[in-house]
C-alpha positions in Angstrom: 15.9 -66.1 1.8 14.2 -68.2 4.4 15.4 -67.6 7.9 17.1 -71.0 7.9 19.0 -70.4 4.7 22.3 -68.6 4.9 22.8 -66.0 2.2 25.2 -67.0 -0.5 28.2 -65.1 -1.9 27.4 -63.1 -5.1 27.4 -65.0 -8.4 30.8 -65.4 -9.9 32.4 -65.0 -6.5 35.5 -67.1 -5.8 37.5 -68.6 -4.3 35.8 -70.6 -1.6 38.5 -69.7 1.0 36.9 -66.3 1.8 38.9 -64.4 -0.9 35.6 -63.8 -2.6 34.7 -61.3 0.1 37.9 -59.2 -0.3 37.4 -59.1 -4.1 33.7 -58.3 -3.8 34.2 -55.6 -1.1 37.0 -54.0 -3.1 34.7 -53.7 -6.1 31.7 -52.5 -4.2 33.7 -50.1 -2.1 35.3 -48.6 -5.3 31.9 -48.3 -7.1 30.2 -46.7 -4.0 33.1 -44.3 -3.2 33.7 -43.3 -6.8 37.2 -44.8 -6.8 38.9 -47.1 -9.3 39.3 -50.7 -8.1 43.0 -50.4 -8.5 43.1 -47.6 -5.9 41.3 -49.6 -3.2 43.6 -51.7 -1.1 42.2 -54.1 1.4 45.0 -53.4 4.0 44.6 -49.6 4.0 42.6 -48.1 6.9 39.1 -47.2 5.7 39.4 -43.7 7.0 42.2 -43.1 4.5 39.6 -43.5 1.8 37.4 -40.8 3.3 34.9 -43.2 5.0 31.9 -41.3 6.2 28.5 -42.2 7.7 27.0 -41.4 4.3 29.3 -43.8 2.5 28.7 -46.5 5.2 24.9 -46.1 4.7 25.3 -46.7 1.0 27.7 -49.6 1.5 25.3 -51.2 4.0 22.4 -50.8 1.5 24.5 -52.6 -1.2 25.5 -55.4 1.2 21.9 -55.9 2.1 20.8 -55.9 -1.5 23.5 -58.3 -2.7 23.9 -60.6 0.4 21.0 -60.0 2.7 23.5 -58.7 5.2 21.8 -56.5 7.8 24.7 -55.5 10.1 25.0 -51.8 10.3 28.2 -51.9 12.3 30.6 -53.9 10.0 32.4 -50.8 8.8 32.6 -49.3 12.3 33.9 -52.4 13.9 36.6 -53.2 11.4 39.3 -50.9 10.3 40.2 -52.2 6.9 38.4 -53.9 4.0 40.4 -57.0 4.8 39.0 -57.1 8.3 35.4 -56.4 7.0 35.9 -59.2 4.4 37.0 -61.7 7.0 33.9 -61.0 9.1 31.7 -61.1 6.0 33.2 -64.4 4.7 32.6 -65.9 8.1 28.9 -65.0 7.8 28.4 -65.8 4.1 30.4 -68.8 2.9 31.1 -68.9 -0.8 29.0 -71.4 -2.8 
């Protein structure tokens, strides 16, 4: 995207209130960590899922691919997927 264009939420993402980010991150985290989506809860501390620097690197690559997100500190700064989703939704409004 052009520097002046804000990256958009992934296709099919909803709702517009930022809930898309929680849903999206739950799915991406499950796929990346090898977990079922049902086992990933947004309010559980990320360290309870075995968060590692290797997993963070893979998650960051996926966020960059899908959203153009280049922050490497999201998963270090925020303790749960809900917290990460809130930060992500603030940066990438749903279409």
